[in-house]
C-alpha positions, 0 to 999 in steps of 0.5 A: 113080111106083110106090107101096108103101104101108102094108106091112111088109117083112122079107125080104132085099133086099125092095125091091132095085133099085126106081126111081121109087117112093114108099114111104109109111107102111111098116115094115121089120121082122119075123121074117125079119130081112132086110137091105138092103131098099132097096139099089141104088135110085134116085129114091125118095120115102120118107115116114113109114116106120119102119126096124128092120132093118140096112143099108136104104138103101145105094147109093141115087141120089137120094132124099127121106126125110121124117118117118121113124124109123131105130131103134137096131137099124137098123145103118148105114142110109145108106151109099154114097148120092148126092143124098139129103135127110133131113128131120124124121127120127129116126136112131138106128142106129150108123154111120148115114151113111158114104161118101155125097155131096151130102147135105142133112139138116134138122131131124133128131134123131140118136143115132149113134156114128161118124156121117158118116165119109168124106162129101163135100158134106154140109149140116146145118141145125137138127139135134141130134146125139149121137155119139162119133166123128162126121165123120171125114175128111169134106170140104165140109160146112156146119153151121147151128144144130147142137147136138152132144154128142160125143167126138172130132169133126171129125178130119181134116175139110177145107173146113167152115163152122159158123154159130150152133152149139153143139159140146160135144166133146173133141178137136174139129178135130184135123188139120182144114184150112180150117175156119171157125166163126162165132157159136158155142160150142165146149166141150171139151178140147184143141180144134184141135190140129194144125189148119191154117187154123182160123178162129174168129169171135165164138165162145165157146171153153171148155176146157183147153189149146186150139189147140196145134200149129196153123198159120194159126190165127185168132181174131176177137173171141172169148171164152175160158173155162178156157183154160190153156196155150193156143196151144202151138207155134201160129202164131196171130193172136188177138183175145180178149175177156176173160181167157186163163188162160195162154199157153204157148210160142206159135210165132209171131203176135200174141195180144191179150186184156183179161187174160192170167193167165200166160205160160209160156215154157220155156227152149228155147221159140221165141217171139221172133216172137210178140207177147203183149199185154194190151189197153189199157183 
């Protein structure tokens, strides 16, 4: 493989179209302020590099990116890529990952608004993520030990699994389909509205007005904290440890908890097919 080592590149499309190459200990920075340094490349090994300039890794086919830094000025660094792995990196550019497929991210620290939009087959393990609107309309994703701080996360996602994660967010999983969250903490307001087949197993769910207007909703051995006006208009099977502050107008199913503070039923509610039960002690 051709090597590019200990160099600084700031020209427009500095290494455009290279194939079968190692880029080691290089800086993508400088007064020329050139964009798209590694665009339309393939079979790359990128190690210990620093990216300051915009759009460096677009349309990349097969790449390993290791021990590298993408700084805040590195806008939209990873777009339209296929078969890439990103390990032990710092990713700070806005819109850092978009419309990419077959992506593996491990042990990375990520600060990126609008992260991970329109992606397919994405795996993340041992990462921290700070974002505003991550993973919009992405599909076939797996998350393990993700620690996330976000606002509007996982909207319109499909076929996603979570294991041992901590998700601090608002409006998570809206309009999601076929999502399973296991042994995790989900902390945020208005969780899972309009979702389909959202399955929460041994999770701690924190926040107001969760899980409304949902279809195929399942909670197994979960704990709910601060959960008032839960399950409005939802089709739900819920087995909850501890207390639910209040349940409002569920559409159908069965809700069982150790304690339910209040059941709110409006005059026009259709809850006749819902069993709401306090567990016998």
